[in-house]
C-alpha positions as CSV (number, residue, x, y, z in Angstrom):
1,M,-1.5,15.7,-63.8
2,N,0.7,12.6,-64.0
3,A,0.7,9.8,-66.4
4,L,0.0,6.3,-65.0
5,M,1.4,3.1,-66.3
6,Y,-1.0,0.0,-66.3
7,H,-0.6,-3.3,-68.0
8,D,-3.4,-5.9,-67.9
9,V,-6.7,-5.9,-66.1
10,V,-7.6,-9.6,-65.4
11,D,-9.5,-11.7,-62.7
12,A,-7.5,-12.8,-59.7
13,G,-5.7,-16.1,-60.6
14,A,-6.1,-15.6,-64.3
15,E,-3.0,-13.4,-64.8
16,D,-1.5,-15.5,-67.5
17,T,-4.6,-15.2,-69.7
18,S,-3.7,-11.8,-71.0
19,G,-0.3,-10.3,-72.0
20,F,3.0,-11.8,-71.0
21,A,3.0,-14.7,-68.6
22,G,5.0,-15.3,-65.4
23,R,5.4,-14.0,-62.0
24,D,7.2,-10.8,-63.1
25,A,4.5,-9.8,-65.4
26,A,1.8,-10.7,-62.9
27,L,3.2,-8.0,-60.5
28,Y,1.7,-5.4,-62.9
29,K,-1.7,-7.0,-63.5
30,I,-4.8,-5.8,-61.4
31,T,-8.3,-7.0,-61.1
32,P,-11.2,-5.2,-62.8
33,E,-12.6,-4.5,-59.4
34,L,-9.4,-2.7,-58.3
35,F,-9.1,-0.8,-61.7
36,A,-12.7,0.4,-61.3
37,A,-11.9,1.6,-57.8
38,H,-8.9,3.5,-59.2
39,L,-11.0,5.1,-61.8
40,D,-13.8,6.0,-59.4
41,A,-11.4,7.5,-56.8
42,I,-9.5,9.4,-59.4
43,G,-12.8,10.7,-60.9
44,K,-13.9,12.1,-57.5
45,S,-10.6,13.6,-56.6
46,L,-9.1,14.9,-60.0
47,P,-10.4,16.5,-63.1
48,A,-11.1,13.8,-65.7
49,R,-10.5,13.8,-69.4
50,P,-13.7,13.0,-71.4
51,V,-13.6,10.9,-74.5
52,L,-13.8,12.8,-77.7
53,P,-15.9,14.0,-79.7
54,D,-17.3,15.7,-76.6
55,P,-15.8,19.1,-75.8
56,P,-12.5,18.6,-74.0
57,G,-12.5,19.0,-70.4
58,L,-9.9,19.9,-67.8
59,P,-6.6,18.1,-68.3
60,G,-6.7,14.9,-66.2
61,P,-4.3,12.0,-65.6
62,V,-3.2,9.9,-68.7
63,F,-4.0,6.2,-68.4
64,T,-1.6,4.0,-70.3
65,F,-1.5,0.3,-70.9
66,D,1.7,-1.4,-72.0
67,D,2.2,-4.8,-73.8
68,G,-1.0,-5.2,-75.8
69,G,-2.6,-7.9,-73.7
70,G,-6.1,-9.0,-74.7
71,S,-7.5,-7.5,-71.5
72,A,-7.2,-4.1,-73.1
73,M,-10.7,-4.6,-74.3
74,R,-11.9,-4.9,-70.8
75,A,-9.9,-2.0,-69.6
76,A,-11.3,0.1,-72.4
77,E,-14.9,-0.7,-71.3
78,L,-14.3,0.4,-67.8
79,L,-12.7,3.6,-69.0
80,E,-15.5,4.3,-71.5
81,S,-18.2,3.8,-68.8
82,R,-16.6,6.8,-67.0
83,R,-16.1,8.8,-70.3
84,L,-12.3,8.3,-70.2
85,V,-9.8,7.5,-72.9
86,G,-6.7,5.2,-72.7
87,H,-3.4,4.9,-74.5
88,F,-2.8,1.3,-75.5
89,L,0.8,0.5,-76.5
90,I,1.2,-2.7,-78.5
91,T,4.2,-5.2,-78.7
92,T,3.5,-5.9,-82.4
93,N,5.2,-9.3,-82.6
94,Y,2.5,-10.8,-80.4
95,I,-0.5,-9.5,-82.2
96,G,-3.0,-12.2,-82.6
97,T,-1.1,-14.7,-80.5
98,R,-2.7,-16.3,-77.3
99,G,-3.4,-13.6,-74.7
100,F,-2.8,-10.6,-77.0
101,L,-4.9,-8.2,-79.0
102,T,-5.9,-9.2,-82.6
103,Q,-5.8,-6.8,-85.5
104,S,-9.6,-6.3,-85.2
105,D,-9.3,-5.5,-81.5
106,I,-6.7,-2.9,-82.4
107,R,-8.9,-1.3,-84.9
108,E,-11.8,-1.3,-82.5
109,L,-9.9,0.5,-79.8
110,A,-9.1,3.2,-82.2
111,R,-12.6,3.4,-83.6
112,R,-13.8,3.9,-80.0
113,G,-11.5,6.9,-79.5
114,H,-8.6,5.4,-77.7
115,I,-5.0,6.1,-78.6
116,V,-3.0,3.2,-80.1
117,G,0.8,3.3,-80.1
118,S,3.9,1.1,-80.3
119,H,5.6,-0.9,-77.4
120,S,8.3,-2.1,-79.8
121,C,8.2,-5.3,-81.8
122,S,9.8,-7.8,-79.5
123,H,9.8,-6.1,-76.1
124,P,13.6,-6.1,-75.2
125,I,13.9,-5.9,-71.3
126,R,17.0,-3.9,-71.6
127,M,16.2,-1.8,-74.6
128,G,18.8,0.8,-73.7
129,H,21.5,-1.9,-74.4
130,C,20.3,-2.8,-77.9
131,T,22.4,-1.8,-80.9
132,W,21.4,1.2,-83.0
133,T,20.3,-1.2,-85.9
134,Q,18.0,-3.1,-83.5
135,L,16.6,0.0,-82.0
136,M,15.6,1.3,-85.4
137,E,14.2,-2.0,-86.4
138,E,12.1,-2.2,-83.2
139,W,10.6,1.3,-83.6
140,T,10.3,1.4,-87.4
141,H,8.7,-2.0,-87.9
142,S,6.3,-1.8,-85.0
143,R,5.1,1.6,-86.0
144,A,4.8,0.5,-89.6
145,R,2.7,-2.6,-88.6
146,L,0.3,-0.5,-86.5
147,S,-0.1,2.2,-89.0
148,E,-1.0,-0.5,-91.7
149,I,-3.6,-2.1,-89.3
150,L,-5.2,1.3,-88.5
151,G,-4.8,2.9,-91.9
152,A,-3.4,6.0,-90.1
153,E,-0.1,7.1,-88.9
154,V,1.0,6.0,-85.5
155,R,3.1,8.5,-83.6
156,V,2.9,7.4,-80.0
157,A,5.1,4.8,-78.2
158,S,6.3,3.5,-74.9
159,V,9.7,2.1,-73.9
160,P,9.5,-1.6,-73.0
161,G,11.4,-2.9,-69.9
162,G,11.9,0.6,-68.4
163,D,15.5,0.7,-69.8
164,F,15.8,4.2,-71.3
165,T,18.7,5.9,-72.8
166,P,19.1,8.9,-75.2
167,Q,19.7,6.6,-78.1
168,V,16.3,4.9,-77.5
169,A,14.6,8.3,-77.9
170,E,16.7,9.2,-80.9
171,A,15.8,6.1,-82.7
172,A,12.2,6.5,-81.9
173,A,12.2,10.0,-83.3
174,R,14.0,9.0,-86.5
175,A,11.3,6.2,-86.8
176,G,8.5,8.8,-86.8
177,I,7.4,8.7,-83.1
178,N,6.6,12.1,-81.7
179,T,5.5,11.1,-78.2
180,L,7.4,8.6,-76.1
181,F,6.2,7.3,-72.8
182,T,9.0,6.2,-70.5
183,S,8.9,4.3,-67.2
184,E,10.8,7.0,-65.2
185,P,8.5,8.2,-62.4
186,T,8.6,11.9,-63.1
187,P,5.9,14.5,-63.8
188,D,8.2,16.3,-66.4
189,R,7.5,16.5,-70.1
190,R,10.9,16.9,-71.8
191,H,11.8,17.4,-75.4
192,A,14.5,15.7,-77.2
193,F,15.4,14.8,-80.9
194,G,12.0,16.4,-81.9
195,L,9.9,14.2,-79.7
196,T,8.1,14.7,-76.3
197,L,9.2,12.4,-73.4
198,V,6.7,11.6,-70.9
199,G,7.4,10.0,-67.5
200,R,4.9,7.7,-65.8
201,Y,4.1,6.3,-62.4
202,T,3.8,2.5,-62.2
203,I,0.6,0.7,-61.0
204,Q,1.2,-2.7,-59.5
205,K,-1.3,-5.3,-58.3
206,W,-1.3,-4.0,-54.7
207,T,-1.6,-0.3,-55.7
208,T,-4.6,0.9,-53.7
209,A,-7.1,3.4,-55.1
210,A,-5.8,6.1,-52.6
211,T,-2.2,5.6,-53.9
212,A,-3.3,5.8,-57.5
213,V,-5.0,9.1,-56.8
214,A,-1.8,10.3,-55.0
215,L,0.4,9.3,-57.9
216,A,-1.8,10.9,-60.4
217,A,-2.0,14.1,-58.3
218,G,1.8,14.2,-57.8
219,D,1.7,13.8,-54.0
220,W,5.2,13.9,-52.7
221,L,5.7,10.7,-50.6
222,P,4.2,8.0,-53.1
223,C,6.1,9.7,-56.0
224,A,9.3,9.8,-54.0
225,R,9.1,6.1,-53.2
226,Q,8.7,5.2,-56.9
227,V,11.8,7.4,-57.6
228,L,13.9,5.4,-55.1
229,V,12.7,2.0,-56.5
230,W,13.4,3.2,-60.0
231,N,16.9,4.4,-59.4
232,A,17.8,1.0,-57.6
233,K,16.4,-1.0,-60.6
234,K,18.3,1.2,-63.1
235,M,21.5,0.7,-61.3
236,S,20.9,-3.1,-61.2
237,K,20.3,-3.2,-65.0
238,R,23.4,-1.1,-65.6
239,V,25.9,-3.1,-63.4
240,G,24.3,-6.5,-63.9
241,G,24.5,-6.7,-67.7
242,E,23.5,-10.1,-69.0
243,R,23.5,-11.4,-65.5
244,Y,20.6,-9.2,-64.6
245,L,18.5,-11.0,-67.2
246,Q,19.6,-14.4,-65.9
247,L,19.1,-13.6,-62.3
248,R,15.7,-12.1,-63.2
249,K,14.6,-15.3,-64.8
250,I,15.8,-17.5,-62.0
251,L,14.0,-15.3,-59.3
252,L,10.8,-14.6,-61.2
253,G,10.6,-17.0,-64.1
254,H,8.6,-16.5,-67.2
255,S,6.6,-18.6,-69.7
256,A,8.7,-20.6,-72.3
257,D,6.6,-18.9,-74.9
258,V,8.1,-15.6,-74.1
259,R,11.3,-14.6,-75.9
260,W,12.3,-11.0,-75.1
261,G,13.9,-9.0,-77.7
262,D,17.4,-9.0,-76.0
263,Q,17.3,-12.6,-74.8
264,T,20.2,-14.8,-75.6
265,D,20.5,-18.4,-75.4
266,G,22.5,-20.1,-72.6
């Protein structure tokens, strides 16, 4: 079964109350009612993965949540009511700030059986363009912060911004990560630099329950559509360079409080 990439689960009209603010981030935020519909439809159609310590069931879809917005607690409750577990990937520079998880929230998620991992420190939009030094700092410091909060080693992470290069994976591996979720829409699990790379299919605010089931199951047409969009965005980032970031800000905007890890002034 495929891994699904969620972000925040918030009421309609309250998108800026959890996680990163702005029109771009809002595209990936779904309502609790829609998320519940996704889970119920997936539960009826596909094998589910129960929360430990019950005996493991058949392998099911992997539910991941990027950014570390405070709505993770709401998402966790909806998962738990269906005996499901989530992977919550945290942008550590924002822990305890408005709209994001606190340290006690993170400990609570882990206590309740969910997986906590890194989503970098500062969330660079084009992480694949960061220097080697910055990549090492993003992975090393974020993993260390989470490990300190939990009192246990954190070995899971996801790539922010969807901009992946082999150097991103190599730095993650050197920082102690052993499982790295990407944003590439692929069912493949690849191995590189001693870690496992796991592709994911993106959930957006308009993703229906039927589409979520189809993506999780690997149905050809919805998965192929995501591949087309992914390749187009990847080319835009590669060709656009810094202009990609500037155009993205003009078209979509974001809160003045958000400063991405690869943002420059001007």
